[in-house]
N, C-alpha and C positions, 0 to 999 in steps of 0.2 A: 319329749321328742315326738315327731309326727312321722308315721310310716305310711306310705301309700298316697293315693289320690283322694280327691274330695268325693267323687261319685262312686257309690257302692254298686257293684255288679250284682246281677241276680244270683241266687244260690243254686240255680240250675246248672252252674258250672260244675265240672267233675270234682267230686270230693277229693281231698288230699288225705292220704293215710298218714297217721301220726305214730311213729314208732317210739317206743320207750326202752331204755336200757334195762339190764337185769336188775338193777337196784330198785326199780319200780317207779321212778320219776323221770320225766323228760330230761335229756342232757342239757346242761346249762342252768344258771340260776333262775328260779321262778320269780316272775315279776307280775305286777297287776297292770292290765291294759283296759282301756275303754275302746270298744269296737263300734263305730258308727255304721249305720246302714243295715241294722238288724231290726226289722219292724214286726215280725210275725212269730207266732208260736212254731210254725213250720220251720222258719229259719233257725230259731233257737234249737229246735229238736235236731235239725241236721248238724249243727255245730256240736251238740252233745254226742250224737251218734258217731261223729268223727273223732271224738276223744278230747275235745276242748273242755276245760274245767271252768264252767260258768259260775261265778260267785253271786252276781246281782243281775237280775233280768227283768226288773219291774218297770223299765223305762220304755217309752213308745218307740224310740228310734235307735237305741244302742243297748249294749250289755257290757258289764264288767266281766273279764275273764282272767284267769291266772295261767301263765305259761312262760315259755322261754322266748328270747328274742327271735329264735328261728321260727317258732310257731307264729309269732306276730308277723314276720316277713311273709310267711305262707299266706296269711290272710290278706296282707297288703297286695300281694301279687294277684289275688282274686278280685281286687278292686275295693276292698273295705278301707275306710279311714281308721287307722289304728294309732292311738295315742297312749304312751306310757303314763300311768298314774302312780307315782311313787307311793310305796307303803309308808305310813307314818313311822318314825323311829320307835323302837321298842325299848328305849332306855339304854343303860350301859351294861357292863358286865354283871352277871349274876352267878350264883352257885349252880352246879349241875343238878338236874332232876327237880328244878323248881322254876317258877315264873320269873321273868326279868323285872327290873325296877319299873315301877308304874303299873305293875300287874300283881302286886303282892297279895291283894285281897282275893284273888282267885284261889280256889281249892285244888291242890294236886290230889293224887289218889289217896295218900295217907291222911291228908287233912280232911278230905271228903268223908272217908271212913270214920275218922275220929269224931267228926261233926254228927254223923248219924248215930254213932254209939253214945255220944253225950246226950243227944236228944232222947234216945231210948232210956237212958239212965235217969234223966230228969222227969220223964213222964212214962213210967213203966206200965201204967194201967192203960195207956193209949197207943204207945209207939212200940212196935214189935220188929226187931231186926229179922230180915228175911234175905234170901239169896236166889238169884236165877241159876247159879252154878258158877263154874269157872270159865274164864276167858281162854283164848288159845295159849297164852303164856302162864296160865295158872292163877290169875288174879280172881278174887271173889267179886262177882258182879253183885255187889251189895245193894240192898234197898231196905225200905221200911213198909210195914203194913200198919196203917193208922185206923184204929177201931177201938170201941170199948170191949170187944170180945177178946178174951185171952187166947182163943184159938181161931184159926181162919174159919170164918162163917160163910160158907158158899151159898147160904140161903138169902144173904143180903146182897143188894146190888153192888157191883165193884166198878171202880174207875181206876185207870192206869195212866201214869205219867212216866215218860222216859226221856232222858237226855243223851246227848253225845253218841248218836249213831256214827257221827263223823268226828274224828279226833280233835281237829283244830277248832271245833265249835265249843269253846270252853264256857261261854256265857250260858249255855244250856244247862250245865251242871249247877250254876249259881241259881238259876230260876227254879229248877227242880228241888234243890235244897231249901229254898225259901218257901216253896209250897208245903214241904213237910213241917217246917216251923209254923207257918201260918195256920194250918188246920188245927194244931194243938195249942197255939199261943195267942191266937186272935181273941180280942175282946168282943167281937161281933157274934151275937147269938146265932145268926143264920149260918155262920161258918163253923162254929164249935158244935152245933147240933148235928152236923153231918157225921161226926165221929160215932154217933149212936145209931145211925141208920144206914151206914155205908161201910164197905171195905175199900180203903183208899191205898193203892199200891204205888209206890214211888221208887224209881230206879234212876238216880242222877246220871249214871254213866254206863251205857251199854258197851262202850269200847274203851275200857281202861288201859289196855295195852297201847293203843294208838295215841291216847292222850298223854301217857307218860313218855312215849317216844318223842312226841311233839315238843316237849320241854326238856328233854334229857340233856341237852348241851347247855342249858341256861338261856338259850335263844330259840325262838320258834322255828320249826322245821316245815311248816305248811303241810303237815301230814294229815291225810283225810281217812285212809282205810284202816283196817285192823292190821295185825302184824303176822298174819298167817302166810307162810310161803306158798306161792303158787308155781305152776310149771315154768314160768319165765321171769317172775319178779317177786315182790313182797306185797301182800295185802289184798284183801277183798273188801269191796264197798259194802258195808253192812246194810245199806239201804237200797241195794239192788240184788240181794241174795235171798229174799223171801220167795216162797214157793208159788204164789199166785201169779200166773202169766209170766213166769220167770223167763227172761231172754226172748220174749215173744215179738217185740215190736220196735226194735231200734232204740230202746230207752236205756240200754246198758251196753257194756262192751265185753267181748270174749277175749280181749288182749290183756294179759296179766299185768302189763305195765300201765294200763289205763286207770285213771282216777275213778272210773265207774265200772271197774271189773266186777262181773257178777258172780264169780266163783266157778268152781268146777261142776257144781250141781246145786239145785235148790237146797238151801239150809246147810251148805257145806261149811259155812263159818260157824264155829262152835257157839259163838254168842247168839246167833240167830236160831240155832237149834234149841238152845236153852230158853229163848223167848217163846218158841213154838211149844215146847213142853209145858211152859207155864200157862199159856193161853188154853191149851187143851185141858189142863188140870183145873182151870178157873173159868168155867162157863158163866159164872156170875158177872164177869167183867163185860160190861155192855158198851163202854165208850172210853175215850182217853185222848191224850195229846202227846205227840212226839215233837220235841223241840229241836229246832235247827237255827242256824244263822247262815245267810242273812237275806233280807228282801222285803220285810214289812208286809208279809202275806199270811193269810189263813187259807190252807189248802184242804180240799176234801176230794174223795175218789170220784172218778178214776184218773190214774196217771197214764195207763197203757193205751187209752183211746181218746180221741177228740170228741167222740159222741157224748152228748149229755145223758142219754138214756140208752145205753147198749143193752142187749138181751139179758145180761147178768146183773142188771140193776132194776129194782122195783121203783115205780114213780113215787110212792110214799117215802121211800128211803132217800130219793133225790131231793124231795121237798124238805125232808128232815135235815139233810146235810146243809142245804142252802140256808135254812132257818137257824141252825146252830152257828154256822159261820157268820151270819149277819149279826147275831147277838154278840158274839165274841169280837167282831170288828167294831161294834159300838163302844166297847170298853177299852180295846187296845189301840184303836186307830189304824190297825193293819187292814189291808185290802183283801176281801174274801173272793175266792175263785176256785173253779175246778182245777185240780193239780195239772192236768195236761194243757191248760191254757198258758202255763209257764213254759213247759216243754214236755215231750213224751218221756215217761219213765216206765220201766217194767221191773217187777220183782221188788217193789218198794213196800214199806210198812203199811201205808194207807190202803193200798190195793189188797194186800194180804189180809189185813185185819177185817176188812169188809167182805172181800170176795171169798176168802177161805174160812174165816172165823165167824162171819155173820155179826160183826160188831159195828160200832159207829165211831170211827177214828177221825181225828183232825191232826194235821201237821201245821206247826207254826214255823215261819221263817221270820226271826226277830230282827231288831234294828242292828245296824253296824255303825251308825253315827259318822260315816265317812272313813272308818278305820278298817274296813274289810272284815276279816275273821277275828281281828284282835283289838277290840275296843279296850282302852285302858280301864282299870278298875273303878275309876271315877263314875263310869256309866252303869255299874252294877245296880246301885239302888234304884235308879229310875227305870231300868229294864224290869226289875222285879216288880216294882209298883205298878207298872203298866200291864203286867200279866196276871196279877193275883185274882182279879174279879172273874176272868175267863175260866180259870181253874175251878173256882167255887161254883160257877154256873154249870160247867160240864159235870161236876160231881153231883149237883142238885138234880140233874135230869137223868142220872144213871138208872133210876128205877124204871124209866120208860121214855127213852129219847123221842119217840114219835109223838109223845104228848104235846110237844111244842107246835105240831101242825094239826092238833085236834084229833089224833088217832090213838086210841087206847092200845096198849100192848097186846091185849087179847085178840085184836083185829089186825095188828101190824104183821107184815110178812117177815120171814127170816131169810137172810141171804144164804144161798148154798150153791 
């Protein structure tokens, strides 16, 4: 269907407030729309600040967003051309607490946990089960440390991989699990050798509560946030709750019903506090990747500002991020850019890892293949294949990320 006219009006029109009910999602069924007439990062940022849930924003003249028919009408009344883009069918009936038909190869929480446990049992000298702690609902945020050291060796460079800040982004779990297998099972010498010189930390799901809720009925719920109640609804956006520039710049929402609700305070989400505790305890972690879907993008700091070189970023670090992203773009085919070139965010993982922790983080927005947040499991192997080399690369530079721009770590600045 087509809603609205052909010509998009300027976004200088007065913003429309989007209310959400106590359940935490806008009233009415959530659908996918293509909104034409959105050309700039400033326009995308305004949509996000108003509470619209943008799923895909890499196009020159439009975005994909998720919302109700009422929200689509509000945009149409402002002059945007809005078309519904139906979500592909998700198969038929399936058992509760699991993926629907066509998605059986995705790992639910129990299967993910069993996979990590089996990998550790098969390679006990290299794969060590670890935990960030418990989620809001008490699930173990399980991960693995891959190294030849029986005990955590903080004198060796560390690299950190994390999936599923957002519950519905199930492909991120598959990619993180694949990395764990690749580092210990690869036949390539350059990959296996990293086990002897690095501490490789992999957590496939930061948000297991939201992930389980998303598949609890046997059909997808389009759930993004965690499952922690807030004053007006359910859930905090785990990727807007970190403490650096939290809530500063219009890149998150104070409305508990919003998909980008930032929480009652920095690190108020227990999953984020556990992440913070881990990073404080692991100063050896120099870099890492947070996996998301979707957009075919490689994002580096900052998200809170459009400035390429704000006062809290050193020029050498900027050059390092650009070089890191360019190399990973070469092997993935994703587009590298500063995070805010997509739209403004605040309190996200990238900004916190660099601005507060002094590390060199990258965020991936992986492929959707036209299926939005739910590509069928046929697409898992090619997504994994596309992302393996970038993970090996970022682990290989963990001893000194600035080396890729010709600066030794004894001369490189530290972010503070």
